Backbone as CSV, one residue per row, in Angstrom:
resi,resn,N_x,N_y,N_z,CA_x,CA_y,CA_z,C_x,C_y,C_z
1,MET,-13.172,7.904,16.139,-12.035,8.543,15.505,-11.638,7.742,14.259
2,SER,-11.264,8.426,13.198,-10.871,7.786,11.944,-9.533,7.086,12.072
3,ASN,-9.406,5.972,11.372,-8.150,5.232,11.350,-7.336,5.725,10.148
4,LEU,-6.303,6.513,10.395,-5.442,7.040,9.339,-4.085,6.346,9.313
5,ARG,-4.008,5.176,9.899,-2.756,4.419,9.919,-2.373,4.011,8.498
6,THR,-1.132,4.227,8.146,-0.663,3.891,6.799,-0.030,2.503,6.780
7,ILE,-0.028,1.903,5.622,0.594,0.591,5.430,1.912,0.772,4.680
8,GLU,1.879,1.438,3.545,3.098,1.714,2.795,2.801,2.680,1.662
9,LEU,3.851,3.251,1.126,3.785,4.124,-0.029,4.854,3.635,-1.000
10,LYS,4.459,3.341,-2.225,5.414,2.869,-3.228,5.487,3.876,-4.365
11,ALA,6.697,4.154,-4.797,6.904,5.004,-5.970,6.931,4.131,-7.222
12,PHE,6.426,4.666,-8.318,6.546,4.025,-9.622,7.772,4.622,-10.300
13,ILE,8.756,3.782,-10.601,10.017,4.204,-11.186,9.977,3.921,-12.688
14,PRO,10.243,4.919,-13.536,10.212,4.688,-14.982,11.429,3.889,-15.448
15,ALA,11.238,3.119,-16.515,12.335,2.331,-17.075,12.397,2.527,-18.583
16,LYS,13.498,3.055,-19.056,13.704,3.197,-20.505,13.948,1.824,-21.117
17,ASP,14.771,1.021,-20.444,15.025,-0.361,-20.849,14.575,-1.235,-19.675
18,TYR,13.374,-1.756,-19.770,12.729,-2.474,-18.664,13.542,-3.687,-18.199
19,GLU,13.995,-4.515,-19.117,14.749,-5.727,-18.747,16.084,-5.369,-18.097
20,LEU,16.795,-4.409,-18.656,18.069,-3.962,-18.096,17.854,-3.369,-16.703
21,SER,16.799,-2.589,-16.543,16.506,-1.976,-15.249,16.182,-3.024,-14.193
22,LYS,15.453,-4.061,-14.569,15.157,-5.141,-13.605,16.447,-5.798,-13.136
23,ARG,17.349,-6.082,-14.065,18.632,-6.697,-13.684,19.435,-5.770,-12.775
24,PHE,19.416,-4.467,-13.079,20.139,-3.488,-12.284,19.665,-3.520,-10.827
25,TYR,18.359,-3.445,-10.597,17.850,-3.401,-9.232,18.062,-4.731,-8.505
26,GLU,18.064,-5.838,-9.233,18.420,-7.115,-8.604,19.895,-7.118,-8.218
27,ASP,20.755,-6.594,-9.085,22.185,-6.516,-8.780,22.461,-5.625,-7.571
28,VAL,21.673,-4.556,-7.420,21.832,-3.661,-6.274,21.472,-4.378,-4.975
29,GLY,20.545,-5.338,-5.034,20.199,-6.083,-3.830,18.717,-6.227,-3.554
30,PHE,17.875,-5.775,-4.487,16.432,-5.910,-4.316,15.955,-7.232,-4.915
31,THR,14.896,-7.767,-4.350,14.294,-9.009,-4.827,13.113,-8.669,-5.722
32,LEU,13.067,-9.290,-6.884,11.929,-9.137,-7.784,10.815,-10.042,-7.270
33,ALA,9.786,-9.448,-6.670,8.702,-10.222,-6.058,7.624,-10.595,-7.072
34,SER,7.393,-9.729,-8.056,6.425,-10.044,-9.113,6.715,-9.175,-10.326
35,ASP,6.222,-9.627,-11.470,6.425,-8.906,-12.730,5.236,-9.216,-13.624
36,THR,4.291,-8.287,-13.705,3.063,-8.500,-14.459,2.696,-7.254,-15.250
37,ASP,2.405,-7.433,-16.504,1.897,-6.353,-17.359,2.751,-5.087,-17.317
38,GLY,4.065,-5.239,-17.317,4.954,-4.089,-17.376,5.155,-3.371,-16.063
39,VAL,4.822,-4.021,-14.957,5.072,-3.457,-13.629,5.767,-4.518,-12.791
40,ALA,6.993,-4.226,-12.375,7.782,-5.158,-11.562,7.820,-4.641,-10.129
41,TYR,7.504,-5.516,-9.195,7.480,-5.164,-7.776,8.784,-5.641,-7.142
42,PHE,9.579,-4.691,-6.636,10.856,-4.995,-5.992,10.766,-4.718,-4.503
43,GLN,11.472,-5.533,-3.720,11.492,-5.316,-2.278,12.817,-5.762,-1.674
44,HIS,13.109,-5.191,-0.543,14.232,-5.602,0.299,13.835,-5.236,1.717
45,GLU,13.662,-6.245,2.540,13.177,-6.060,3.908,11.899,-5.232,3.885
46,ASN,11.867,-4.060,4.508,10.627,-3.276,4.566,10.558,-2.167,3.514
47,VAL,11.420,-2.217,2.518,11.462,-1.198,1.469,11.010,-1.828,0.156
48,SER,10.159,-1.113,-0.585,9.716,-1.640,-1.875,9.397,-0.495,-2.834
49,PHE,9.369,-0.833,-4.120,8.990,0.127,-5.160,8.510,-0.652,-6.365
50,LEU,7.895,0.055,-7.294,7.377,-0.546,-8.520,8.140,0.031,-9.708
51,LEU,8.728,-0.840,-10.494,9.397,-0.439,-11.734,8.375,-0.606,-12.847
52,GLN,8.241,0.411,-13.669,7.237,0.312,-14.726,7.841,0.434,-16.108
53,ARG,7.259,-0.294,-17.047,7.680,-0.218,-18.442,7.041,1.043,-19.035
54,PHE,7.596,2.158,-18.640,7.103,3.477,-19.029,8.288,4.416,-18.911
55,TYR,8.415,5.326,-19.850,9.550,6.237,-19.799,9.149,7.607,-20.315
56,THR,9.390,8.596,-19.515,9.280,9.998,-19.907,10.586,10.652,-19.496
57,LYS,11.294,11.208,-20.450,12.621,11.770,-20.211,12.629,12.761,-19.050
58,GLU,11.688,13.675,-19.033,11.659,14.709,-17.995,11.518,14.098,-16.602
59,LEU,10.681,13.088,-16.471,10.516,12.420,-15.179,11.789,11.676,-14.794
60,ALA,12.321,10.886,-15.702,13.508,10.079,-15.406,14.709,10.949,-15.047
61,GLU,14.872,12.079,-15.720,16.024,12.933,-15.458,15.901,13.735,-14.171
62,ASN,14.746,13.733,-13.566,14.548,14.455,-12.312,14.268,13.515,-11.145
63,LEU,14.507,12.255,-11.341,14.212,11.258,-10.330,15.453,10.920,-9.513
64,MET,15.305,10.859,-8.209,16.375,10.391,-7.341,15.763,9.490,-6.286
65,LEU,16.393,8.365,-6.056,15.986,7.456,-4.988,16.980,7.613,-3.848
66,HIS,16.478,7.672,-2.634,17.341,7.767,-1.459,16.986,6.622,-0.534
67,LEU,17.950,5.781,-0.232,17.750,4.622,0.627,18.567,4.824,1.894
68,LEU,17.897,4.956,3.019,18.582,5.115,4.294,18.898,3.722,4.830
69,VAL,20.168,3.465,5.101,20.626,2.141,5.531,21.431,2.246,6.821
70,GLU,21.624,1.110,7.479,22.412,1.096,8.709,23.902,1.166,8.447
71,ASP,24.362,0.562,7.328,25.794,0.503,7.043,26.049,0.818,5.569
72,VAL,26.339,2.073,5.291,26.579,2.506,3.911,27.749,1.750,3.297
73,ASP,28.805,1.545,4.054,29.996,0.896,3.497,29.716,-0.543,3.069
74,ALA,28.897,-1.267,3.821,28.535,-2.641,3.446,27.720,-2.638,2.153
75,TRP,26.755,-1.737,2.037,25.966,-1.631,0.813,26.850,-1.210,-0.349
76,TRP,27.737,-0.267,-0.082,28.616,0.225,-1.142,29.492,-0.902,-1.682
77,ALA,29.989,-1.768,-0.794,30.798,-2.904,-1.230,29.976,-3.826,-2.126
78,LYS,28.721,-4.092,-1.774,27.849,-4.945,-2.586,27.630,-4.317,-3.958
79,ILE,27.397,-3.014,-3.982,27.146,-2.324,-5.247,28.395,-2.338,-6.126
80,ARG,29.548,-2.074,-5.537,30.811,-2.141,-6.298,31.050,-3.548,-6.818
81,ASP,30.781,-4.564,-5.985,30.967,-5.959,-6.409,30.064,-6.323,-7.583
82,ALA,28.930,-5.632,-7.705,28.012,-5.863,-8.827,28.472,-5.126,-10.083
83,GLY,29.591,-4.385,-9.995,30.126,-3.685,-11.157,29.490,-2.328,-11.404
84,ILE,28.800,-1.787,-10.409,28.155,-0.484,-10.530,29.103,0.558,-9.947
85,SER,29.353,1.625,-10.698,30.317,2.620,-10.241,29.644,3.929,-9.875
86,GLY,30.419,4.775,-9.221,29.953,6.095,-8.840,30.295,6.346,-7.387
87,ASP,30.395,7.583,-7.024,30.646,7.945,-5.627,30.611,9.456,-5.521
88,HIS,29.621,9.939,-4.851,29.540,11.380,-4.634,30.097,11.752,-3.271
89,GLY,30.501,10.765,-2.492,31.073,11.032,-1.176,30.054,11.578,-0.196
90,ASP,30.531,11.986,0.945,29.645,12.543,1.964,29.093,13.876,1.487
91,GLY,27.799,14.051,1.696,27.138,15.272,1.253,26.954,16.258,2.388
92,PRO,26.328,17.356,2.088,26.116,18.406,3.091,24.991,18.080,4.061
93,TRP,24.438,16.859,3.967,23.261,16.513,4.767,23.619,16.010,6.158
94,ARG,24.908,16.013,6.511,25.380,15.551,7.820,25.202,14.052,8.029
95,TRP,25.270,13.311,6.974,25.315,11.864,7.101,26.253,11.305,6.051
96,HIS,26.741,10.130,6.315,27.641,9.420,5.418,26.823,8.976,4.215
97,ALA,27.198,9.367,3.013,26.384,9.071,1.832,27.256,8.638,0.664
98,LYS,26.679,7.830,-0.204,27.308,7.407,-1.451,26.263,7.528,-2.539
99,GLY,26.666,7.922,-3.728,25.723,8.051,-4.828,26.186,7.272,-6.038
100,PHE,25.230,6.823,-6.824,25.563,6.093,-8.053,24.423,6.280,-9.036
101,GLY,24.740,6.177,-10.311,23.738,6.358,-11.349,22.803,5.180,-11.425
102,GLY,21.609,5.451,-11.896,20.618,4.394,-12.087,20.949,3.573,-13.323
103,PRO,20.007,2.745,-13.744,20.251,1.904,-14.919,20.631,2.756,-16.117
104,PRO,21.495,2.244,-16.985,21.851,2.995,-18.182,20.592,3.399,-18.945
105,GLY,20.616,4.579,-19.485,19.443,5.114,-20.186,18.942,6.320,-19.434
106,PRO,18.131,6.116,-18.420,17.676,7.273,-17.655,18.813,7.891,-16.873
107,ARG,18.729,9.150,-16.618,19.742,9.852,-15.847,19.377,9.863,-14.373
108,SER,18.620,8.880,-13.936,18.220,8.850,-12.529,19.431,8.582,-11.646
109,GLU,19.350,9.001,-10.425,20.411,8.816,-9.457,19.882,8.026,-8.271
110,CYS,20.746,7.286,-7.652,20.426,6.568,-6.428,21.416,7.022,-5.367
111,CYS,20.968,7.142,-4.145,21.821,7.603,-3.075,21.585,6.743,-1.845
112,LEU,22.663,6.305,-1.224,22.599,5.596,0.038,22.950,6.576,1.134
113,GLY,22.195,6.584,2.192,22.499,7.466,3.312,22.543,6.705,4.616
114,GLN,23.438,7.112,5.492,23.555,6.515,6.815,23.478,7.644,7.831
115,ALA,22.490,7.588,8.691,22.310,8.658,9.673,23.425,8.628,10.695
């Protein structure tokens, strides 16, 4: 039988302002694990993504990241303490959620969800 076990899937996130975007994701709470040739690898516990020095308006404006967490309010406090604003409140998805804009430049959105 074939082994179809997965290890991970990482999204490549576009950055209009690469340096500003790296600082933003560090402020949110991700660790910059590596940064080589315009691709920055971010992680927090078992979650990771790749930020790339690449920008296409159509992609960035249609991008949303959703991070499912155990305690939305604790994450929200960290994000507010970092000076990041926004709040879409609880959504129709039947979970406690908070939303905030991505790094200045792209119109990407980030959403925290708590099941």
